[in-house]
N, C-alpha and C positions, 0 to 999 in steps of 0.2 A: 405462494407462488412469487408474489411480489418480493419476498424476501432474496430471492435469486438476483433479482435486478438490484437491489440495495446492495447485495454482496458484490456485485460486479463493479457497481461504482465505487465501493469502499476500496475494492483491491486496485482498480486503476488510480484511485486517489492516493492510496498508500504508495504506490509505486512511483507516481509522480512527485510526491513530497520526498520520498526517500532519495530519489535521484537529484532534486533541487538541493538537499540539505547537505548530502555527501558532496555535491558541487561547490558549495560554501564552504566546506571544510578544505578540501584541497584545490579550490579555484585561485584565480590571481589575486582575489582579495585577501585571502587567507583570515576569514572571520574567525573569531574568537570562539573558543570552546564554550565559553560563558553565554554566548548567544545561540549557538546550535543545539546543545543540550536541552535547554527549556522547549526549543521547538520540537525536537524529538519527543520529549515527555508529553508535550500539547497533543502531537500526533496521536500517541499511544491512549492518552486520556479520552481524546474523541472518538477514537474507534471502539474503545471499552464502554463509553456512554451510548453509541449507537447499539451496540450489542446487548447492552443492558436494557435499552428500550425495545428491541426485538424480543428479548426474554419476557418481558411484561406482557406482550401480546400472546405468544405461546412458545413452547420448546421446540416446536416444528418449525416456525418462523426463524427462530435463533439458529437451528441448525442449518437450515438453507441458506441463511445469510453468511454464516461462518464457512460453510462448504463452497459456496459460490465465490467468496472472497479468496479462499486457499487456491481453488482451481484456477482463478483469474491470474493470481499472482504467480502461479507456475506457469500456466500457458504464456503469459505475456514475457516472463523471463526466458523461457526456452525459445519464443520466437526473436527476441531481441538479440540473444546471443548466437542463435543460428544466423541472423543477418549479418551479425557483427563478424562471425568468422569467415562467412562467405565473401565480405568486403576485403579482408585481411589476406585472404588466399589469392585473389586475383591481383 
């Protein structure tokens, strides 16, 4: 059951980091790809490590974590884009 909360936290963290990293690429500072690419790889390695740790507990915990992460990413993305489209229409 607690794998769901870990998955929700990982999903929110992943979206937050992705937003900041893509902001670094296209932002005013125009950070180099040499800085951004290792950050993306570190983010992926961190998520894989957490999922590996969940798999060592049990497969059920791994599935709950991965499922909650996927649902969180989808729901937060849909809510974000719905709010963004509502703002641009008015």
